[in-house]
N, CA and C atoms of all chains as a GROMACS GRO file, in nm:
protein
  600
    1MET      N    1   0.507  -0.826   0.006
    1MET     CA    2   0.557  -0.870  -0.125
    1MET      C    3   0.460  -0.965  -0.192
    2THR      N    4   0.402  -1.059  -0.114
    2THR     CA    5   0.303  -1.150  -0.171
    2THR      C    6   0.178  -1.072  -0.210
    3ALA      N    7   0.144  -0.972  -0.126
    3ALA     CA    8   0.027  -0.890  -0.157
    3ALA      C    9   0.051  -0.806  -0.281
    4LEU      N   10   0.176  -0.765  -0.302
    4LEU     CA   11   0.211  -0.687  -0.422
    4LEU      C   12   0.186  -0.770  -0.548
    5ALA      N   13   0.232  -0.896  -0.546
    5ALA     CA   14   0.211  -0.984  -0.661
    5ALA      C   15   0.063  -1.008  -0.683
    6ALA      N   16  -0.014  -1.021  -0.573
    6ALA     CA   17  -0.157  -1.048  -0.586
    6ALA      C   18  -0.231  -0.925  -0.639
    7VAL      N   19  -0.194  -0.807  -0.587
    7VAL     CA   20  -0.270  -0.686  -0.624
    7VAL      C   21  -0.243  -0.647  -0.769
    8SER      N   22  -0.125  -0.686  -0.823
    8SER     CA   23  -0.096  -0.651  -0.961
    8SER      C   24  -0.194  -0.720  -1.056
    9VAL      N   25  -0.240  -0.840  -1.018
    9VAL     CA   26  -0.339  -0.911  -1.101
    9VAL      C   27  -0.470  -0.832  -1.106
   10TYR      N   28  -0.515  -0.784  -0.989
   10TYR     CA   29  -0.638  -0.705  -0.984
   10TYR      C   30  -0.621  -0.575  -1.061
   11LEU      N   31  -0.502  -0.513  -1.043
   11LEU     CA   32  -0.475  -0.384  -1.108
   11LEU      C   33  -0.484  -0.396  -1.259
   12PHE      N   34  -0.426  -0.503  -1.314
   12PHE     CA   35  -0.421  -0.513  -1.460
   12PHE      C   36  -0.545  -0.578  -1.518
   13SER      N   37  -0.630  -0.636  -1.432
   13SER     CA   38  -0.758  -0.685  -1.483
   13SER      C   39  -0.863  -0.575  -1.479
   14GLY      N   40  -0.826  -0.457  -1.429
   14GLY     CA   41  -0.921  -0.347  -1.422
   14GLY      C   42  -1.024  -0.366  -1.313
   15LEU      N   43  -0.990  -0.436  -1.205
   15LEU     CA   44  -1.085  -0.461  -1.097
   15LEU      C   45  -1.061  -0.372  -0.975
   16LEU      N   46  -0.962  -0.283  -0.986
   16LEU     CA   47  -0.927  -0.199  -0.872
   16LEU      C   48  -1.005  -0.068  -0.881
   17ASN      N   49  -1.102  -0.051  -0.788
   17ASN     CA   50  -1.183   0.070  -0.785
   17ASN      C   51  -1.114   0.171  -0.693
   18LEU      N   52  -1.073   0.285  -0.751
   18LEU     CA   53  -0.996   0.384  -0.674
   18LEU      C   54  -1.078   0.444  -0.560
   19THR      N   55  -1.208   0.468  -0.583
   19THR     CA   56  -1.289   0.530  -0.478
   19THR      C   57  -1.315   0.432  -0.364
   20LEU      N   58  -1.307   0.303  -0.393
   20LEU     CA   59  -1.324   0.202  -0.289
   20LEU      C   60  -1.193   0.179  -0.215
   21MET      N   61  -1.081   0.183  -0.293
   21MET     CA   62  -0.951   0.145  -0.240
   21MET      C   63  -0.886   0.254  -0.156
   22ALA      N   64  -0.905   0.382  -0.196
   22ALA     CA   65  -0.837   0.492  -0.126
   22ALA      C   66  -0.875   0.503   0.022
   23PRO      N   67  -1.007   0.502   0.058
   23PRO     CA   68  -1.040   0.507   0.201
   23PRO      C   69  -0.991   0.385   0.278
   24ILE      N   70  -0.994   0.266   0.214
   24ILE     CA   71  -0.949   0.145   0.283
   24ILE      C   72  -0.800   0.154   0.312
   25ALA      N   73  -0.719   0.195   0.210
   25ALA     CA   74  -0.574   0.203   0.228
   25ALA      C   75  -0.539   0.307   0.333
   26ALA      N   76  -0.602   0.425   0.324
   26ALA     CA   77  -0.572   0.531   0.421
   26ALA      C   78  -0.615   0.489   0.561
   27GLY      N   79  -0.734   0.429   0.573
   27GLY     CA   80  -0.786   0.389   0.704
   27GLY      C   81  -0.703   0.281   0.770
   28THR      N   82  -0.665   0.178   0.692
   28THR     CA   83  -0.586   0.069   0.753
   28THR      C   84  -0.446   0.117   0.791
   29THR      N   85  -0.388   0.208   0.710
   29THR     CA   86  -0.254   0.258   0.742
   29THR      C   87  -0.256   0.340   0.870
   30ILE      N   88  -0.351   0.434   0.879
   30ILE     CA   89  -0.360   0.517   0.999
   30ILE      C   90  -0.394   0.429   1.119
   31GLY      N   91  -0.487   0.334   1.099
   31GLY     CA   92  -0.527   0.245   1.208
   31GLY      C   93  -0.412   0.160   1.257
   32ALA      N   94  -0.328   0.112   1.163
   32ALA     CA   95  -0.214   0.028   1.203
   32ALA      C   96  -0.110   0.109   1.279
   33LEU      N   97  -0.083   0.233   1.231
   33LEU     CA   98   0.017   0.318   1.299
   33LEU      C   99  -0.031   0.357   1.438
   34PHE      N  100  -0.159   0.399   1.446
   34PHE     CA  101  -0.215   0.448   1.571
   34PHE      C  102  -0.242   0.332   1.667
   35GLY      N  103  -0.300   0.223   1.613
   35GLY     CA  104  -0.336   0.108   1.695
   35GLY      C  105  -0.217   0.042   1.762
   36GLY      N  106  -0.106   0.033   1.687
   36GLY     CA  107   0.014  -0.029   1.743
   36GLY      C  108   0.066   0.045   1.865
   37ARG      N  109   0.051   0.177   1.864
   37ARG     CA  110   0.097   0.256   1.979
   37ARG      C  111   0.001   0.247   2.097
   38VAL      N  112  -0.129   0.248   2.064
   38VAL     CA  113  -0.231   0.253   2.170
   38VAL      C  114  -0.247   0.117   2.238
   39LEU      N  115  -0.226   0.009   2.162
   39LEU     CA  116  -0.254  -0.126   2.211
   39LEU      C  117  -0.183  -0.159   2.343
   40ASN      N  118  -0.057  -0.114   2.358
   40ASN     CA  119   0.019  -0.145   2.480
   40ASN      C  120  -0.032  -0.070   2.602
   41LYS      N  121  -0.095   0.043   2.577
   41LYS     CA  122  -0.134   0.129   2.690
   41LYS      C  123  -0.276   0.105   2.736
   42ILE      N  124  -0.357   0.041   2.650
   42ILE     CA  125  -0.501   0.032   2.681
   42ILE      C  126  -0.528  -0.094   2.763
   43ASN      N  127  -0.629  -0.084   2.848
   43ASN     CA  128  -0.672  -0.195   2.934
   43ASN      C  129  -0.742  -0.303   2.849
   44ASP      N  130  -0.716  -0.432   2.881
   44ASP     CA  131  -0.775  -0.542   2.806
   44ASP      C  132  -0.928  -0.540   2.806
   45ARG      N  133  -0.982  -0.507   2.922
   45ARG     CA  134  -1.128  -0.506   2.939
   45ARG      C  135  -1.191  -0.399   2.848
   46ILE      N  136  -1.127  -0.281   2.845
   46ILE     CA  137  -1.176  -0.171   2.761
   46ILE      C  138  -1.170  -0.211   2.614
   47LEU      N  139  -1.060  -0.280   2.577
   47LEU     CA  140  -1.042  -0.326   2.438
   47LEU      C  141  -1.153  -0.422   2.398
   48GLN      N  142  -1.187  -0.516   2.492
   48GLN     CA  143  -1.294  -0.612   2.462
   48GLN      C  144  -1.426  -0.541   2.438
   49ILE      N  145  -1.456  -0.444   2.527
   49ILE     CA  146  -1.584  -0.372   2.517
   49ILE      C  147  -1.588  -0.290   2.387
   50LEU      N  148  -1.474  -0.225   2.356
   50LEU     CA  149  -1.464  -0.143   2.234
   50LEU      C  150  -1.486  -0.229   2.110
   51PHE      N  151  -1.423  -0.347   2.109
   51PHE     CA  152  -1.436  -0.438   1.996
   51PHE      C  153  -1.581  -0.483   1.981
   52LEU      N  154  -1.644  -0.515   2.097
   52LEU     CA  155  -1.784  -0.558   2.095
   52LEU      C  156  -1.874  -0.450   2.037
   53VAL      N  157  -1.852  -0.325   2.082
   53VAL     CA  158  -1.934  -0.213   2.034
   53VAL      C  159  -1.919  -0.197   1.883
   54ILE      N  160  -1.793  -0.203   1.834
   54ILE     CA  161  -1.769  -0.183   1.690
   54ILE      C  162  -1.832  -0.295   1.608
   55VAL      N  163  -1.817  -0.420   1.656
   55VAL     CA  164  -1.874  -0.533   1.581
   55VAL      C  165  -2.026  -0.527   1.580
   56VAL      N  166  -2.087  -0.492   1.696
   56VAL     CA  167  -2.234  -0.480   1.701
   56VAL      C  168  -2.281  -0.370   1.607
   57TYR      N  169  -2.207  -0.256   1.605
   57TYR     CA  170  -2.242  -0.147   1.514
   57TYR      C  171  -2.237  -0.195   1.369
   58LEU      N  172  -2.132  -0.272   1.334
   58LEU     CA  173  -2.120  -0.323   1.196
   58LEU      C  174  -2.234  -0.417   1.162
   59ILE      N  175  -2.270  -0.506   1.259
   59ILE     CA  176  -2.380  -0.600   1.235
   59ILE      C  177  -2.509  -0.524   1.208
   60VAL      N  178  -2.536  -0.422   1.294
   60VAL     CA  179  -2.661  -0.348   1.280
   60VAL      C  180  -2.665  -0.274   1.147
   61THR      N  181  -2.554  -0.205   1.110
   61THR     CA  182  -2.556  -0.130   0.983
   61THR      C  183  -2.568  -0.223   0.862
   62MET      N  184  -2.500  -0.340   0.868
   62MET     CA  185  -2.509  -0.433   0.755
   62MET      C  186  -2.650  -0.487   0.742
   63LEU      N  187  -2.713  -0.522   0.856
   63LEU     CA  188  -2.851  -0.572   0.852
   63LEU      C  189  -2.945  -0.464   0.800
   64TYR      N  190  -2.925  -0.340   0.849
   64TYR     CA  191  -3.011  -0.229   0.808
   64TYR      C  192  -3.001  -0.205   0.658
   65LYS      N  193  -2.876  -0.199   0.607
   65LYS     CA  194  -2.859  -0.176   0.463
   65LYS      C  195  -2.915  -0.292   0.381
   66GLY      N  196  -2.899  -0.414   0.432
   66GLY     CA  197  -2.954  -0.528   0.362
   66GLY      C  198  -3.105  -0.526   0.357
   67ILE      N  199  -3.168  -0.484   0.470
   67ILE     CA  200  -3.314  -0.483   0.476
   67ILE      C  201  -3.372  -0.370   0.389
   68ILE      N  202  -3.313  -0.248   0.395
   68ILE     CA  203  -3.370  -0.140   0.315
   68ILE      C  204  -3.347  -0.156   0.166
   69SER      N  205  -3.250  -0.239   0.127
   69SER     CA  206  -3.228  -0.256  -0.017
   69SER      C  207  -3.315  -0.366  -0.076
   70LEU      N  208  -3.395  -0.433   0.008
   70LEU     CA  209  -3.482  -0.541  -0.042
   70LEU      C  210  -3.592  -0.486  -0.134
   71MET      N  211   3.812  -1.781   0.870
   71MET     CA  212   3.765  -1.707   0.989
   71MET      C  213   3.684  -1.584   0.946
   72LYS      N  214   3.576  -1.563   1.015
   72LYS     CA  215   3.491  -1.448   0.980
   72LYS      C  216   3.545  -1.321   1.045
   73LEU      N  217   3.545  -1.217   0.966
   73LEU     CA  218   3.586  -1.089   1.021
   73LEU      C  219   3.470  -1.027   1.098
   74PRO      N  220   3.499  -0.965   1.211
   74PRO     CA  221   3.390  -0.899   1.282
   74PRO      C  222   3.340  -0.778   1.203
   75GLN      N  223   3.206  -0.764   1.197
   75GLN     CA  224   3.150  -0.653   1.118
   75GLN      C  225   3.137  -0.528   1.204
   76LYS      N  226   3.142  -0.417   1.132
   76LYS     CA  227   3.123  -0.291   1.205
   76LYS      C  228   2.975  -0.275   1.239
   77PRO      N  229   2.940  -0.260   1.365
   77PRO     CA  230   2.799  -0.251   1.401
   77PRO      C  231   2.730  -0.126   1.344
   78GLU      N  232   2.806  -0.016   1.333
   78GLU     CA  233   2.742   0.109   1.286
   78GLU      C  234   2.696   0.093   1.141
   79ASP      N  235   2.781   0.027   1.061
   79ASP     CA  236   2.750   0.011   0.920
   79ASP      C  237   2.624  -0.072   0.900
   80LYS      N  238   2.613  -0.180   0.980
   80LYS     CA  239   2.499  -0.270   0.970
   80LYS      C  240   2.370  -0.197   1.007
   81SER      N  241   2.375  -0.126   1.120
   81SER     CA  242   2.253  -0.059   1.164
   81SER      C  243   2.216   0.055   1.069
   82LYS      N  244   2.317   0.112   1.000
   82LYS     CA  245   2.289   0.219   0.904
   82LYS      C  246   2.199   0.168   0.793
   83LEU      N  247   2.236   0.050   0.737
   83LEU     CA  248   2.156  -0.006   0.628
   83LEU      C  249   2.018  -0.049   0.674
   84GLU      N  250   2.014  -0.108   0.795
   84GLU     CA  251   1.884  -0.147   0.848
   84GLU      C  252   1.796  -0.025   0.869
   85ASN      N  253   1.858   0.084   0.918
   85ASN     CA  254   1.783   0.208   0.935
   85ASN      C  255   1.734   0.262   0.803
   86SER      N  256   1.819   0.252   0.698
   86SER     CA  257   1.775   0.306   0.569
   86SER      C  258   1.659   0.226   0.514
   87ILE      N  259   1.656   0.093   0.539
   87ILE     CA  260   1.541   0.013   0.495
   87ILE      C  261   1.415   0.057   0.570
   88SER      N  262   1.429   0.079   0.701
   88SER     CA  263   1.310   0.118   0.777
   88SER      C  264   1.264   0.258   0.737
   89TYR      N  265   1.360   0.349   0.707
   89TYR     CA  266   1.320   0.482   0.660
   89TYR      C  267   1.249   0.473   0.527
   90LEU      N  268   1.298   0.384   0.439
   90LEU     CA  269   1.236   0.367   0.308
   90LEU      C  270   1.091   0.322   0.323
   91LEU      N  271   1.068   0.222   0.411
   91LEU     CA  272   0.933   0.170   0.429
   91LEU      C  273   0.841   0.278   0.485
   92ILE      N  274   0.890   0.349   0.589
   92ILE     CA  275   0.806   0.452   0.652
   92ILE      C  276   0.777   0.564   0.553
   93SER      N  277   0.882   0.611   0.480
   93SER     CA  278   0.859   0.723   0.390
   93SER      C  279   0.770   0.683   0.274
   94GLY      N  280   0.784   0.559   0.225
   94GLY     CA  281   0.696   0.513   0.117
   94GLY      C  282   0.551   0.510   0.160
   95VAL      N  283   0.525   0.455   0.279
   95VAL     CA  284   0.388   0.447   0.328
   95VAL      C  285   0.332   0.586   0.354
   96LEU      N  286   0.414   0.674   0.415
   96LEU     CA  287   0.363   0.808   0.446
   96LEU      C  288   0.338   0.888   0.320
   97LEU      N  289   0.428   0.877   0.220
   97LEU     CA  290   0.409   0.950   0.094
   97LEU      C  291   0.281   0.904   0.026
   98SER      N  292   0.258   0.772   0.022
   98SER     CA  293   0.137   0.723  -0.043
   98SER      C  294   0.013   0.765   0.035
   99LEU      N  295   0.027   0.768   0.170
   99LEU     CA  296  -0.087   0.813   0.253
   99LEU      C  297  -0.121   0.958   0.223
  100ILE      N  298  -0.017   1.043   0.211
  100ILE     CA  299  -0.040   1.185   0.181
  100ILE      C  300  -0.107   1.200   0.045
  101LEU      N  301  -0.057   1.125  -0.055
  101LEU     CA  302  -0.115   1.133  -0.190
  101LEU      C  303  -0.260   1.086  -0.189
  102LEU      N  304  -0.288   0.976  -0.119
  102LEU     CA  305  -0.425   0.921  -0.115
  102LEU      C  306  -0.520   1.019  -0.048
  103ILE      N  307  -0.476   1.075   0.067
  103ILE     CA  308  -0.566   1.165   0.141
  103ILE      C  309  -0.588   1.294   0.062
  104THR      N  310  -0.480   1.349   0.001
  104THR     CA  311  -0.496   1.470  -0.081
  104THR      C  312  -0.593   1.443  -0.196
  105GLY      N  313  -0.575   1.328  -0.263
  105GLY     CA  314  -0.664   1.292  -0.373
  105GLY      C  315  -0.808   1.279  -0.327
  106MET      N  316  -0.829   1.216  -0.210
  106MET     CA  317  -0.965   1.199  -0.158
  106MET      C  318  -1.030   1.332  -0.124
  107VAL      N  319  -0.950   1.424  -0.063
  107VAL     CA  320  -1.005   1.556  -0.027
  107VAL      C  321  -1.042   1.633  -0.153
  108LEU      N  322  -0.955   1.628  -0.255
  108LEU     CA  323  -0.985   1.698  -0.381
  108LEU      C  324  -1.107   1.637  -0.450
  109LEU      N  325  -1.119   1.504  -0.444
  109LEU     CA  326  -1.235   1.435  -0.503
  109LEU      C  327  -1.363   1.476  -0.431
  110TRP      N  328  -1.351   1.489  -0.298
  110TRP     CA  329  -1.468   1.528  -0.217
  110TRP      C  330  -1.510   1.670  -0.251
  111GLN      N  331  -1.410   1.760  -0.274
  111GLN     CA  332  -1.441   1.899  -0.310
  111GLN      C  333  -1.505   1.906  -0.448
  112LYS      N  334  -1.461   1.817  -0.538
  112LYS     CA  335  -1.508   1.820  -0.676
  112LYS      C  336  -1.648   1.761  -0.690
  113GLN      N  337  -1.670   1.646  -0.622
  113GLN     CA  338  -1.796   1.574  -0.642
  113GLN      C  339  -1.895   1.590  -0.528
  114GLY      N  340  -1.848   1.640  -0.414
  114GLY     CA  341  -1.938   1.661  -0.300
  114GLY      C  342  -1.954   1.538  -0.213
  115SER      N  343  -1.902   1.424  -0.256
  115SER     CA  344  -1.910   1.305  -0.172
  115SER      C  345  -1.794   1.212  -0.205
  116VAL      N  346  -1.761   1.123  -0.112
  116VAL     CA  347  -1.656   1.024  -0.140
  116VAL      C  348  -1.718   0.885  -0.144
  117ALA      N  349  -1.846   0.879  -0.186
  117ALA     CA  350  -1.913   0.749  -0.196
  117ALA      C  351  -1.848   0.665  -0.306
  118ILE      N  352  -1.862   0.532  -0.294
  118ILE     CA  353  -1.802   0.442  -0.392
  118ILE      C  354  -1.871   0.463  -0.527
  119SER      N  355  -1.787   0.491  -0.627
  119SER     CA  356  -1.839   0.523  -0.758
  119SER      C  357  -1.826   0.404  -0.852
  120GLN      N  358  -1.920   0.392  -0.946
  120GLN     CA  359  -1.912   0.284  -1.046
  120GLN      C  360  -1.865   0.338  -1.181
  121ASP      N  361  -1.824   0.466  -1.182
  121ASP     CA  362  -1.775   0.532  -1.302
  121ASP      C  363  -1.656   0.453  -1.362
  122PRO      N  364  -1.655   0.430  -1.494
  122PRO     CA  365  -1.540   0.357  -1.551
  122PRO      C  366  -1.406   0.425  -1.528
  123ALA      N  367  -1.408   0.560  -1.505
  123ALA     CA  368  -1.282   0.633  -1.485
  123ALA      C  369  -1.211   0.593  -1.355
  124VAL      N  370  -1.287   0.540  -1.256
  124VAL     CA  371  -1.222   0.506  -1.129
  124VAL      C  372  -1.158   0.367  -1.131
  125TYR      N  373  -1.182   0.292  -1.238
  125TYR     CA  374  -1.116   0.161  -1.249
  125TYR      C  375  -0.986   0.180  -1.326
  126VAL      N  376  -0.873   0.149  -1.263
  126VAL     CA  377  -0.746   0.171  -1.333
  126VAL      C  378  -0.712   0.050  -1.420
  127HIS      N  379  -0.656   0.079  -1.535
  127HIS     CA  380  -0.613  -0.025  -1.628
  127HIS      C  381  -0.466  -0.008  -1.659
  128GLY      N  382  -0.402  -0.116  -1.694
  128GLY     CA  383  -0.262  -0.106  -1.736
  128GLY      C  384  -0.219  -0.239  -1.793
  129HIS      N  385  -0.115  -0.236  -1.874
  129HIS     CA  386  -0.067  -0.362  -1.933
  129HIS      C  387   0.054  -0.414  -1.858
  130ASP      N  388   0.146  -0.324  -1.832
  130ASP     CA  389   0.270  -0.364  -1.768
  130ASP      C  390   0.296  -0.258  -1.662
  131PHE      N  391   0.333  -0.301  -1.543
  131PHE     CA  392   0.342  -0.210  -1.428
  131PHE      C  393   0.431  -0.089  -1.456
  132PHE      N  394   0.547  -0.114  -1.518
  132PHE     CA  395   0.644  -0.005  -1.537
  132PHE      C  396   0.598   0.092  -1.644
  133SER      N  397   0.534   0.039  -1.752
  133SER     CA  398   0.479   0.130  -1.853
  133SER      C  399   0.356   0.202  -1.798
  134PHE      N  400   0.286   0.133  -1.706
  134PHE     CA  401   0.169   0.194  -1.641
  134PHE      C  402   0.211   0.315  -1.558
  135ILE      N  403   0.323   0.303  -1.484
  135ILE     CA  404   0.373   0.415  -1.405
  135ILE      C  405   0.410   0.531  -1.497
  136TYR      N  406   0.483   0.499  -1.606
  136TYR     CA  407   0.527   0.603  -1.700
  136TYR      C  408   0.407   0.676  -1.759
  137GLN      N  409   0.308   0.596  -1.800
  137GLN     CA  410   0.188   0.652  -1.862
  137GLN      C  411   0.110   0.737  -1.760
  138GLU      N  412   0.106   0.692  -1.635
  138GLU     CA  413   0.032   0.763  -1.530
  138GLU      C  414   0.101   0.895  -1.495
  139VAL      N  415   0.235   0.895  -1.495
  139VAL     CA  416   0.308   1.018  -1.459
  139VAL      C  417   0.300   1.118  -1.574
  140THR      N  418   0.310   1.069  -1.700
  140THR     CA  419   0.312   1.163  -1.813
  140THR      C  420   0.174   1.216  -1.847
  141ASN      N  421   0.074   1.127  -1.868
  141ASN     CA  422  -0.059   1.182  -1.901
  141ASN      C  423  -0.170   1.116  -1.820
  142GLY      N  424  -0.149   1.108  -1.690
  142GLY     CA  425  -0.251   1.052  -1.602
  142GLY      C  426  -0.357   1.153  -1.565
  143GLY      N  427  -0.336   1.280  -1.602
  143GLY     CA  428  -0.430   1.386  -1.564
  143GLY      C  429  -0.556   1.390  -1.647
  144LEU      N  430  -0.573   1.292  -1.737
  144LEU     CA  431  -0.690   1.293  -1.825
  144LEU      C  432  -0.821   1.281  -1.747
  145ASN      N  433  -0.818   1.204  -1.638
  145ASN     CA  434  -0.939   1.185  -1.558
  145ASN      C  435  -0.947   1.282  -1.440
  146GLY      N  436  -0.864   1.384  -1.443
  146GLY     CA  437  -0.867   1.483  -1.336
  146GLY      C  438  -0.757   1.459  -1.235
  147LEU      N  439  -0.719   1.566  -1.168
  147LEU     CA  440  -0.609   1.561  -1.070
  147LEU      C  441  -0.638   1.468  -0.952
  148PRO      N  442  -0.762   1.468  -0.893
  148PRO     CA  443  -0.784   1.380  -0.776
  148PRO      C  444  -0.756   1.235  -0.805
  149LEU      N  445  -0.807   1.184  -0.920
  149LEU     CA  446  -0.786   1.043  -0.953
  149LEU      C  447  -0.640   1.015  -0.984
  150GLN      N  448  -0.571   1.114  -1.044
  150GLN     CA  449  -0.429   1.094  -1.072
  150GLN      C  450  -0.350   1.083  -0.942
  151LEU      N  451  -0.385   1.168  -0.843
  151LEU     CA  452  -0.315   1.163  -0.714
  151LEU      C  453  -0.339   1.030  -0.644
  152ILE      N  454  -0.465   0.980  -0.648
  152ILE     CA  455  -0.495   0.852  -0.583
  152ILE      C  456  -0.419   0.740  -0.653
  153THR      N  457  -0.414   0.745  -0.789
  153THR     CA  458  -0.340   0.642  -0.862
  153THR      C  459  -0.192   0.646  -0.828
  154LEU      N  460  -0.136   0.769  -0.816
  154LEU     CA  461   0.006   0.779  -0.779
  154LEU      C  462   0.028   0.726  -0.638
  155GLY      N  463  -0.069   0.747  -0.550
  155GLY     CA  464  -0.060   0.691  -0.414
  155GLY      C  465  -0.054   0.540  -0.419
  156VAL      N  466  -0.137   0.478  -0.504
  156VAL     CA  467  -0.136   0.332  -0.521
  156VAL      C  468  -0.002   0.287  -0.574
  157VAL      N  469   0.051   0.362  -0.673
  157VAL     CA  470   0.178   0.325  -0.735
  157VAL      C  471   0.291   0.330  -0.632
  158VAL      N  472   0.293   0.437  -0.550
  158VAL     CA  473   0.398   0.449  -0.447
  158VAL      C  474   0.385   0.335  -0.346
  159LEU      N  475   0.259   0.304  -0.308
  159LEU     CA  476   0.236   0.196  -0.212
  159LEU      C  477   0.281   0.061  -0.268
  160LEU      N  478   0.264   0.040  -0.400
  160LEU     CA  479   0.305  -0.086  -0.460
  160LEU      C  480   0.456  -0.091  -0.482
  161LEU      N  481   0.518   0.025  -0.509
  161LEU     CA  482   0.662   0.027  -0.535
  161LEU      C  483   0.743   0.009  -0.407
  162THR      N  484   0.686   0.047  -0.292
  162THR     CA  485   0.761   0.042  -0.166
  162THR      C  486   0.819  -0.097  -0.136
  163PRO      N  487   0.740  -0.206  -0.135
  163PRO     CA  488   0.800  -0.338  -0.108
  163PRO      C  489   0.898  -0.382  -0.217
  164TYR      N  490   0.873  -0.338  -0.342
  164TYR     CA  491   0.961  -0.377  -0.451
  164TYR      C  492   1.101  -0.318  -0.431
  165VAL      N  493   1.104  -0.187  -0.399
  165VAL     CA  494   1.233  -0.121  -0.374
  165VAL      C  495   1.298  -0.178  -0.249
  166ARG      N  496   1.215  -0.215  -0.151
  166ARG     CA  497   1.267  -0.272  -0.027
  166ARG      C  498   1.341  -0.404  -0.053
  167VAL      N  499   1.287  -0.488  -0.143
  167VAL     CA  500   1.354  -0.615  -0.176
  167VAL      C  501   1.489  -0.588  -0.242
  168ILE      N  502   1.492  -0.490  -0.334
  168ILE     CA  503   1.618  -0.456  -0.401
  168ILE      C  504   1.720  -0.406  -0.298
  169LEU      N  505   1.672  -0.322  -0.206
  169LEU     CA  506   1.761  -0.267  -0.103
  169LEU      C  507   1.813  -0.377  -0.011
  170SER      N  508   1.728  -0.477   0.020
  170SER     CA  509   1.776  -0.584   0.107
  170SER      C  510   1.875  -0.674   0.033
  171ALA      N  511   1.863  -0.684  -0.101
  171ALA     CA  512   1.964  -0.756  -0.179
  171ALA      C  513   2.099  -0.685  -0.168
  172VAL      N  514   2.095  -0.551  -0.175
  172VAL     CA  515   2.217  -0.471  -0.158
  172VAL      C  516   2.273  -0.492  -0.017
  173TYR      N  517   2.183  -0.496   0.081
  173TYR     CA  518   2.224  -0.515   0.221
  173TYR      C  519   2.297  -0.646   0.241
  174PHE      N  520   2.241  -0.756   0.184
  174PHE     CA  521   2.305  -0.887   0.199
  174PHE      C  522   2.435  -0.893   0.119
  175ALA      N  523   2.441  -0.821   0.006
  175ALA     CA  524   2.565  -0.818  -0.073
  175ALA      C  525   2.676  -0.748   0.006
  176ARG      N  526   2.641  -0.641   0.076
  176ARG     CA  527   2.738  -0.570   0.159
  176ARG      C  528   2.786  -0.659   0.274
  177GLU      N  529   2.692  -0.741   0.326
  177GLU     CA  530   2.726  -0.832   0.436
  177GLU      C  531   2.804  -0.954   0.387
  178ARG      N  532   2.814  -0.971   0.256
  178ARG     CA  533   2.877  -1.086   0.190
  178ARG      C  534   2.809  -1.218   0.230
  179ASN      N  535   2.678  -1.212   0.240
  179ASN     CA  536   2.599  -1.330   0.274
  179ASN      C  537   2.542  -1.385   0.142
  180LEU      N  538   2.623  -1.467   0.074
  180LEU     CA  539   2.591  -1.506  -0.063
  180LEU      C  540   2.460  -1.583  -0.077
  181LYS      N  541   2.431  -1.668   0.021
  181LYS     CA  542   2.308  -1.748   0.018
  181LYS      C  543   2.186  -1.657   0.012
  182TYR      N  544   2.186  -1.555   0.097
  182TYR     CA  545   2.071  -1.466   0.102
  182TYR      C  546   2.065  -1.371  -0.016
  183VAL      N  547   2.184  -1.334  -0.070
  183VAL     CA  548   2.185  -1.252  -0.192
  183VAL      C  549   2.117  -1.330  -0.304
  184PHE      N  550   2.151  -1.458  -0.315
  184PHE     CA  551   2.093  -1.545  -0.417
  184PHE      C  552   1.940  -1.553  -0.401
  185ILE      N  553   1.894  -1.579  -0.277
  185ILE     CA  554   1.750  -1.591  -0.252
  185ILE      C  555   1.679  -1.459  -0.284
  186THR      N  556   1.738  -1.346  -0.240
  186THR     CA  557   1.673  -1.216  -0.260
  186THR      C  558   1.666  -1.181  -0.408
  187ILE      N  559   1.773  -1.218  -0.484
  187ILE     CA  560   1.771  -1.188  -0.628
  187ILE      C  561   1.663  -1.271  -0.697
  188ILE      N  562   1.643  -1.396  -0.651
  188ILE     CA  563   1.534  -1.477  -0.707
  188ILE      C  564   1.399  -1.410  -0.679
  189VAL      N  565   1.382  -1.357  -0.556
  189VAL     CA  566   1.257  -1.288  -0.522
  189VAL      C  567   1.237  -1.167  -0.612
  190VAL      N  568   1.345  -1.089  -0.635
  190VAL     CA  569   1.335  -0.971  -0.723
  190VAL      C  570   1.293  -1.014  -0.863
  191ILE      N  571   1.353  -1.124  -0.912
  191ILE     CA  572   1.318  -1.171  -1.048
  191ILE      C  573   1.172  -1.212  -1.055
  192ILE      N  574   1.126  -1.287  -0.953
  192ILE     CA  575   0.985  -1.331  -0.953
  192ILE      C  576   0.891  -1.211  -0.949
  193LEU      N  577   0.923  -1.112  -0.863
  193LEU     CA  578   0.838  -0.992  -0.854
  193LEU      C  579   0.837  -0.916  -0.985
  194THR      N  580   0.956  -0.902  -1.047
  194THR     CA  581   0.963  -0.829  -1.174
  194THR      C  582   0.881  -0.900  -1.281
  195ILE      N  583   0.891  -1.033  -1.287
  195ILE     CA  584   0.814  -1.108  -1.386
  195ILE      C  585   0.664  -1.091  -1.361
  196SER      N  586   0.623  -1.101  -1.233
  196SER     CA  587   0.480  -1.092  -1.205
  196SER      C  588   0.428  -0.951  -1.228
  197LEU      N  589   0.512  -0.849  -1.217
  197LEU     CA  590   0.467  -0.712  -1.244
  197LEU      C  591   0.474  -0.679  -1.393
  198THR      N  592   0.557  -0.750  -1.468
  198THR     CA  593   0.575  -0.716  -1.610
  198THR      C  594   0.480  -0.794  -1.700
  199LEU      N  595   0.460  -0.922  -1.669
  199LEU     CA  596   0.381  -1.006  -1.759
  199LEU      C  597   0.232  -0.986  -1.738
  200HIS      N  598   0.176  -0.893  -1.813
  200HIS     CA  599   0.030  -0.877  -1.810
  200HIS      C  600  -0.019  -0.833  -1.946
   0.00000   0.00000   0.00000
């Protein structure tokens, strides 16, 4: 509900990019539905390693995109 | 003395709220994914676009919905579907608040009916005043 009030400001200021927003909304929804079910069944150690891999991948891609756009 | 409530009736309303939330999210997810697939077929990529057509504008949320449903196809079907997905996603919590006001009214919980109606008024004002 608080997010609804906040997003309406962006919506009416014309700051909501549909091509940016659609993959984020779809991805977070599927991730939340799927992640909530998987979280109870997965081993803590595997979760830590998975998180590390994803964060390292994000760091590398962000650095790469930042460097090639210089 | 408080009368004991029927448990089936209470869980029925709680179930209807949970069904509303799930169906709202799933409907918007279907609309968003369909719109994205159609956009991908049309343009060949789903990269972030800076085209002015992908930025949605509106003055008042309710007139925005009306305008989007009646002649939102001006920018093509994919963008209309994505916009409708956004609209459904935004309407879900709004309808949920109204439904919970009905729920508390059925429970005769006046304090919470009062609080929920204030929340509905604040949400309506924030969605209307633009």
